[in-house]
C-alpha positions in Angstrom: 153.7 104.8 -7.3 152.1 105.1 -10.8 149.2 102.9 -11.6 150.0 100.6 -14.6 146.6 101.3 -16.1 147.3 105.1 -15.9 150.7 104.6 -17.5 149.2 102.7 -20.5 146.4 105.4 -20.8 149.1 108.1 -20.9 151.1 106.2 -23.5 147.9 105.7 -25.6 147.2 109.5 -25.4 150.7 110.3 -26.4 150.4 108.0 -29.5 147.0 109.4 -30.5 148.1 113.0 -30.2 151.3 112.3 -32.1 149.5 110.5 -35.0 147.3 113.5 -35.4 150.4 115.7 -35.9 152.1 113.6 -38.6 154.9 111.2 -39.2 157.6 113.2 -37.5 155.7 113.5 -34.3 154.7 109.9 -34.4 158.3 108.8 -34.8 159.4 111.0 -31.9 156.7 109.5 -29.8 157.8 106.0 -30.8 161.4 106.8 -29.6 160.0 108.2 -26.3 157.9 105.2 -25.5 160.4 102.5 -26.7 161.3 99.7 -24.3 160.8 96.1 -25.4 163.2 96.5 -28.3 165.9 97.8 -25.9 165.2 94.8 -23.6 165.6 92.5 -26.6 168.9 94.3 -27.3 170.0 93.7 -23.7 169.2 90.0 -24.1 170.9 89.8 -27.5 174.0 91.7 -26.4 175.0 89.1 -23.9 177.8 86.6 -23.6 176.8 84.8 -26.8 176.7 87.8 -29.1 179.9 89.3 -27.6 181.8 85.9 -27.9 180.5 85.2 -31.4 181.3 88.6 -32.7 184.8 88.5 -31.2 185.4 85.0 -32.7 183.9 86.0 -36.0 186.7 88.6 -36.2 189.4 86.3 -34.8 188.6 83.4 -37.2 187.0 85.2 -40.2 188.4 88.7 -40.1 185.9 91.1 -41.8 184.7 88.4 -44.2 181.9 87.2 -41.9 180.5 90.6 -40.9 177.2 89.8 -42.8 176.3 86.8 -40.6 175.0 88.5 -37.4 173.0 91.4 -39.0 171.4 89.1 -41.5 170.5 86.6 -38.9 169.0 89.3 -36.7 167.1 90.8 -39.6 165.5 87.4 -40.3 164.8 87.1 -36.5 163.2 90.5 -36.3 160.8 89.4 -39.0 159.6 86.7 -36.7 159.7 88.9 -33.6 157.5 91.4 -35.5 155.1 88.6 -36.2 155.1 87.8 -32.4 154.4 91.5 -31.7 151.5 91.4 -34.1 150.0 88.2 -32.8 150.5 89.2 -29.1 148.9 92.6 -29.5 146.1 91.5 -31.7 144.5 89.1 -29.3 143.5 89.3 -25.6 144.8 85.7 -25.0 148.3 85.1 -23.8 150.4 83.5 -26.5 150.9 80.2 -24.8 147.2 79.9 -24.1 146.3 80.9 -27.6 148.8 78.4 -29.1 147.4 75.6 -27.0 143.8 76.4 -27.6 143.9 77.2 -31.3 147.0 75.8 -32.9 148.3 72.7 -31.1 148.6 71.9 -27.4 151.8 69.8 -28.0 153.4 72.6 -29.9 152.5 75.1 -27.1 153.9 73.0 -24.3 157.0 72.0 -26.2 157.6 75.8 -26.9 157.3 76.5 -23.2 159.5 73.6 -22.2 162.1 74.4 -24.9 162.2 78.1 -23.7 162.9 76.8 -20.2 165.6 74.5 -21.5 167.1 77.3 -23.5 167.3 79.4 -20.4 169.1 76.7 -18.5 171.6 76.4 -21.3 172.1 80.2 -21.8 172.4 81.0 -18.1 175.6 78.9 -17.7 178.0 80.9 -19.9 176.7 84.1 -18.5 177.9 83.1 -15.0 181.1 81.6 -16.5 182.0 84.8 -18.4 181.2 87.1 -15.4 183.5 85.0 -13.2 186.2 85.0 -15.9 186.3 88.8 -16.4 186.3 89.4 -12.6 189.2 86.9 -12.2 191.2 88.0 -15.2 190.3 91.6 -16.0 188.9 93.4 -13.0 190.1 91.9 -9.7 192.8 89.2 -10.5 194.7 89.9 -7.2 191.6 89.1 -5.1 189.7 86.6 -7.2 192.3 85.3 -9.6 193.7 81.8 -9.5 196.6 83.1 -7.3 194.5 85.7 -5.5 193.3 86.1 -2.0 190.6 83.4 -2.1 191.9 80.9 -4.5 190.3 79.4 -7.6 187.4 77.4 -6.2 186.4 79.9 -3.5 186.6 82.8 -5.9 184.3 81.0 -8.4 181.7 80.4 -5.6 181.9 84.0 -4.3 181.7 85.7 -7.7 178.9 83.5 -8.8 176.8 84.1 -5.7 177.3 87.9 -6.0 176.3 87.7 -9.7 173.2 85.7 -8.9 172.1 88.1 -6.2 172.5 91.2 -8.4 170.8 89.7 -11.5 167.9 88.3 -9.5 167.4 91.6 -7.7 167.2 93.4 -11.0 164.6 91.0 -12.3 162.5 91.4 -9.2 162.8 95.2 -9.4 161.5 95.1 -12.9 158.5 93.0 -11.9 157.7 94.8 -8.7 156.2 98.0 -10.1 155.7 100.2 -13.1 158.4 102.6 -11.7 160.8 99.6 -11.3 160.2 98.6 -14.9 160.8 102.1 -16.0 164.0 102.3 -14.1 165.1 99.0 -15.5 164.4 100.2 -19.0 166.6 103.2 -18.4 169.4 101.1 -17.0 169.2 98.7 -20.0 169.4 101.7 -22.4 172.5 103.0 -20.6 174.2 99.6 -20.6 173.5 99.1 -24.3 174.6 102.7 -25.1 177.9 102.4 -23.2 178.7 99.1 -25.0 177.9 100.6 -28.4 180.0 103.8 -27.8 183.0 101.9 -26.4 183.5 99.7 -29.3 182.6 102.4 -31.8 185.3 104.5 -30.4 187.8 101.6 -30.7 187.0 101.3 -34.4 187.4 105.1 -34.9 190.7 105.0 -33.1 191.9 102.0 -35.2 190.8 103.8 -38.4 192.2 107.3 -37.7 195.1 106.9 -35.3 196.3 103.4 -36.3 195.1 103.5 -39.9 194.6 99.7 -40.0 190.9 99.4 -40.8 190.3 98.6 -44.5 186.9 100.1 -45.0 186.6 98.5 -48.5 187.1 95.1 -46.9 184.5 96.0 -44.2 182.0 97.0 -46.8 182.6 93.7 -48.7 182.2 91.8 -45.5 178.5 92.7 -45.4 177.9 90.9 -48.7 176.5 87.4 -47.8 178.6 84.5 -49.0 176.9 81.2 -48.1 179.9 79.3 -49.5 181.9 80.4 -46.5 180.1 77.6 -44.6 182.0 75.2 -47.0 185.4 76.9 -47.6 187.8 78.8 -45.4 187.8 82.6 -45.8 190.4 84.2 -47.9 193.0 85.1 -45.3 193.0 81.5 -44.0 193.2 80.1 -47.5 196.4 82.1 -47.9 197.8 80.5 -44.7 196.8 77.1 -45.9 198.6 77.6 -49.2 201.9 77.7 -47.3 201.5 74.1 -46.1 203.2 71.9 -48.8 201.8 68.5 -47.7 198.4 68.1 -49.5 196.9 65.7 -46.9 197.9 68.0 -44.0 196.6 71.0 -45.8 193.2 69.3 -46.4 193.0 68.3 -42.8 193.4 71.9 -41.6 191.0 73.2 -44.3 188.3 70.8 -43.0 189.0 71.9 -39.4 188.7 75.6 -40.3 185.5 75.0 -42.1 184.0 73.3 -39.1 185.1 76.2 -36.8 183.6 78.7 -39.2 180.3 76.9 -39.3 180.2 76.8 -35.5 180.9 80.5 -35.3 178.3 81.3 -37.9 175.6 79.2 -36.2 176.6 80.6 -32.8 176.2 84.2 -34.2 172.8 83.3 -35.7 171.7 81.7 -32.4 172.9 84.7 -30.4 171.1 87.1 -32.6 167.7 85.7 -31.8 167.5 83.0 -29.2 164.4 80.9 -28.4 164.0 82.5 -25.0 163.7 85.9 -26.7 160.5 84.8 -28.5 158.9 84.3 -25.1 160.4 87.4 -23.5 159.1 89.7 -26.2 155.5 88.3 -26.1 155.2 88.6 -22.3 157.1 91.9 -21.9 154.5 93.4 -24.2 151.7 91.8 -22.2 153.2 93.0 -18.9 153.0 96.5 -20.2 149.3 96.3 -20.9 149.8 97.2 -24.6 147.2 96.2 -27.2 146.4 96.6 -30.9 147.0 100.4 -30.8 150.7 99.7 -29.9 151.5 97.3 -32.7 153.3 100.0 -34.8 155.3 101.2 -31.8 156.3 97.6 -30.9 157.5 96.7 -34.4 159.3 100.1 -34.8 161.0 99.5 -31.4 162.4 96.2 -32.7 164.0 97.7 -35.8 165.5 100.7 -34.0 166.1 99.5 -30.4 167.3 96.1 -31.4 168.7 96.0 -34.9 170.6 99.3 -34.9 172.6 99.0 -31.6 173.2 95.3 -32.2 174.6 95.8 -35.7 176.9 98.6 -34.5 178.2 96.6 -31.6 178.8 93.3 -33.3 180.4 95.0 -36.3 182.7 97.2 -34.2 183.7 94.2 -32.0 184.4 92.0 -35.0 186.5 94.8 -36.7 188.4 95.3 -33.5 189.1 91.6 -33.1 190.0 91.1 -36.8 192.5 93.9 -36.7 194.5 92.3 -33.8 193.9 88.6 -34.1 192.9 87.4 -37.6 195.7 85.2 -39.0 197.9 86.4 -36.2 199.5 83.7 -33.9 198.7 84.0 -30.1 201.3 86.0 -28.2 204.5 84.4 -26.8 204.0 81.1 -28.6 206.2 81.4 -31.8 209.0 83.6 -33.1 208.8 85.2 -36.6 210.2 82.0 -38.1 207.5 79.8 -36.6 209.8 78.3 -33.9 208.3 77.6 -30.5 209.5 80.1 -27.8 206.7 79.7 -25.2 207.5 78.7 -21.6 206.5 75.1 -20.7 203.8 76.2 -18.3 202.1 78.6 -20.7 198.4 77.4 -21.0 198.3 78.5 -24.6 201.2 76.2 -25.4 199.0 73.3 -24.1 196.2 74.2 -26.5 198.8 74.6 -29.3 200.1 71.1 -28.8 196.5 69.8 -28.5 195.7 71.2 -31.9 198.8 69.5 -33.4 198.1 66.3 -31.6 194.7 66.1 -33.1 196.3 66.4 -36.5 198.8 63.6 -35.6 195.9 61.3 -34.6 194.1 62.1 -37.9 197.2 61.6 -40.0 199.7 59.4 -38.0 202.2 59.0 -40.8 203.0 62.7 -40.9 203.9 63.1 -37.2 207.6 63.8 -37.8 207.1 66.6 -40.2 205.5 69.8 -38.9 206.2 72.7 -41.1 206.6 76.3 -39.7 203.6 77.4 -41.7 201.5 74.7 -40.0 202.8 75.8 -36.6 201.9 79.5 -37.4 198.4 78.4 -38.5 197.9 76.3 -35.3 199.1 79.2 -33.1 196.6 81.6 -34.8 193.7 79.2 -34.0 194.4 79.2 -30.2 191.2 80.4 -28.5 191.7 83.8 -26.9 190.8 84.4 -23.2 189.1 87.4 -21.7 192.5 89.0 -21.1 193.5 88.6 -24.7 190.1 89.8 -26.1 190.3 92.9 -23.8 193.2 94.0 -25.9 190.8 94.9 -28.6 190.2 98.1 -26.6 194.0 98.7 -26.2 194.4 101.1 -29.1 191.8 103.4 -27.5 192.4 103.1 -23.8 195.8 101.5 -23.2 196.3 98.0 -21.8 195.3 98.6 -18.1 192.2 100.7 -18.8 191.2 98.4 -21.6 191.1 95.5 -19.1 188.8 97.5 -16.8 186.4 98.8 -19.5 186.2 95.5 -21.2 185.5 93.7 -17.9 182.8 96.2 -16.9 181.2 96.0 -20.4 181.1 92.2 -20.2 179.5 92.3 -16.8 176.9 94.8 -18.0 176.1 92.4 -20.8 175.9 89.3 -18.7 174.0 90.8 -15.8 171.4 92.3 -18.1 171.0 89.0 -19.9 170.8 87.0 -16.7 168.2 89.3 -15.2 166.1 88.9 -18.3 166.5 85.1 -18.2 165.2 85.2 -14.6 162.2 87.3 -15.8 161.4 84.9 -18.6 161.6 81.9 -16.3 159.2 83.6 -13.8 156.7 84.5 -16.5 156.9 81.1 -18.1 156.3 79.2 -14.8 153.2 81.4 -14.1 151.8 80.8 -17.6 152.3 77.1 -17.5 150.6 76.8 -14.0 147.8 79.1 -14.9 148.7 81.9 -12.5 148.8 85.7 -13.0 152.2 87.1 -14.0 152.3 89.2 -10.8 151.6 86.2 -8.5 154.0 84.8 -5.9 154.7 81.9 -8.2 156.6 84.4 -10.5 159.3 84.8 -7.8 159.6 81.0 -7.5 159.8 80.7 -11.2 162.7 83.1 -11.5 164.8 80.7 -9.3 164.9 78.3 -12.3 167.8 80.4 -13.4 169.8 79.4 -10.3 171.0 76.4 -12.3 173.6 78.8 -13.6 175.4 78.4 -10.3 176.3 74.9 -11.3 178.6 76.0 -14.1 181.8 75.1 -12.3 180.8 71.5 -12.2 180.5 71.4 -16.0 183.7 73.3 -17.1 187.2 73.1 -15.8 189.4 76.0 -14.8 191.5 75.7 -18.0 188.5 76.0 -20.3 188.3 79.2 -22.3 185.2 80.8 -20.9 184.4 82.9 -23.9 184.3 79.8 -26.1 181.7 78.3 -23.7 179.3 80.9 -25.0 179.8 79.6 -28.5 179.1 76.0 -27.4 175.9 77.1 -25.6 174.8 79.1 -28.6 175.1 76.2 -31.0 173.3 73.8 -28.6 170.4 76.2 -28.1 170.0 76.8 -31.8 168.5 73.4 -32.4 165.2 74.4 -30.6 164.6 77.7 -32.3 162.4 76.6 -35.3 159.7 75.5 -32.8 158.9 79.1 -32.0 159.3 80.3 -35.5 156.9 77.9 -37.1 154.4 78.2 -34.1 154.0 81.9 -34.7 153.9 81.4 -38.5 150.8 79.3 -37.9 149.3 81.8 -35.5 149.8 84.6 -38.1 147.7 82.6 -40.5 145.0 81.6 -38.0 141.7 83.4 -38.2 140.7 81.6 -35.0 143.6 83.3 -33.2 143.6 86.8 -34.9 140.0 87.1 -36.0 139.6 90.3 -38.2 143.2 91.2 -37.4 144.6 88.4 -39.6 146.5 89.9 -42.5 144.7 89.5 -45.9 145.5 90.0 -49.5 148.9 91.6 -50.3 149.7 92.1 -46.7 149.3 88.4 -45.9 151.4 87.5 -49.0 154.2 89.8 -47.9 154.1 88.6 -44.3 154.2 84.9 -45.4 157.0 85.4 -47.8 159.4 86.9 -45.3 158.3 84.5 -42.6 158.9 81.5 -44.8 162.4 82.7 -45.7 163.2 83.2 -42.0 161.6 79.9 -40.8 163.3 78.0 -43.7 166.8 79.4 -43.1 166.6 78.6 -39.4 165.2 75.2 -39.9 167.9 74.1 -42.4 170.6 75.4 -40.0 169.0 73.7 -37.0 168.7 70.3 -38.8 172.4 70.5 -39.7 173.3 71.2 -36.1 171.0 68.5 -34.8 172.6 66.0 -37.2 176.1 67.0 -36.3 175.6 67.2 -32.5 172.8 64.7 -31.7 172.9 62.3 -34.6 170.2 59.7 -35.3 168.5 60.3 -31.9 167.8 63.8 -32.9 165.9 62.6 -35.9 164.1 60.0 -33.8 162.9 62.7 -31.4 161.9 65.1 -34.2 159.8 62.4 -35.9 158.2 61.4 -32.6 157.4 65.1 -31.9 155.8 65.6 -35.3 153.7 62.4 -34.9 152.4 63.3 -31.5 151.8 66.9 -32.5 149.8 65.7 -35.5 147.7 63.4 -33.4 147.0 66.2 -30.9 146.0 68.6 -33.6 143.5 66.0 -35.0 142.1 65.4 -31.6 141.6 69.1 -30.9 140.1 69.7 -34.3 137.5 66.9 -33.8 136.6 67.4 -30.1 137.3 71.2 -29.8 139.1 70.5 -26.5 140.9 73.3 -24.8 143.6 71.5 -22.8 144.9 74.7 -21.1 142.6 77.3 -19.7 143.1 79.8 -17.0 142.5 83.4 -16.1 145.0 86.2 -16.1 
């Protein structure tokens, strides 16, 4: 078994030799030694990003392609700052934050990461179970399968838990295990990228239904899309003659678009990723000499595959679902043809009933154009979304490949959530990252097994990832502003703190990233939590201010331990 110290020494030697041979050799060495960026990609390419990119295409067509890459680019700015801070100091980030910035901020960051893990692990289990039941093994684990609905959920969830936890422990067990884990992560991400890329190529060449001009325009940011329905939906709204009814559906569509946009932003860079990156770097033994490699790894190992995947997924979904009614609900004239026991019909009537409640006086008049719009808004299940691969693979194989791809995403995300939980518990209790407490900490992710208690069998599991993404987004500014402060702290960075033009550039891009996330987070908090969210925010700021004043006066270090 290779000694971790020897591994770092070999990597350092490779970097030094490459830098002596020029930019080309250095770039090649960076690719060879990459790892944390791919782990970030595995975390990002999970249930949330898959669901959000699919629903971006379903609800927004190609008009919202700009949302995920822009969100991730802003996130990578802050992740780059995390790399810089982590590798410029010998102190672990949580310890440095508590000692030199604010103990309340540090502890809230840690607790928020743990809460984010608890939120994020739930849809990972739900989606894994969903694709096993609907895409991969419906005859065994489906609702009418061998074990029945409830037993199937329990069995699949336990198998999923065992596999993900084993992967996390493998990564933590040894340098060789971590190297194998990196390789598996790269393979999973690569397969996902290639699968959806081939779908888009097939749609473009064989089916000739991809409008590349519209795709290119979709990457141009339009912030007003958070306030108005995208163009294709506006065309559908124009067919509704009643002004009051049309305005109701317009407001509903804008709300759905905002949810999807926020979910996509949250899935691009989640709060738990900020902790994962910092401690995956530390677990490798990297230091200042590896800062360039770590930042390069983020932009290549994270941004490139992520952008390819979410773009291809959104294009695939847009080509088959955008402004198109769900199958077997309506005929071409907008008349209902679905069987009474069709679950999609229940959601269709639910959408119309919500409109009836909002505008009771118009219950008797439902126009065909309104029915078509409502049918196009029905949330697609795993079986429906798998059809995005049908043009390439055919229906049967599409279900298989889609199911395997989703499981690859969810298992990799779950194993990383277990890792983060283990590292976090060790850090908060002052134990080394390789202590026995790490294995106890990983079990925090076992809360994901409780997902059947929170969501019923008729819930659309892919939409649950959107709900979790929006909820977790509220906490993200905590980490962003914390590392902004650390990047500007000479106490933390010493002579490594950027100065002059470099500091001005760093602060400019960080303020843009922090500001954008904060505005969106405050909107979500207001919508979802209401006045109590503001009460908690004001209380947190007041306590954090008092703690900072106390630390500044007494120079108290409330958290100290050895690693």
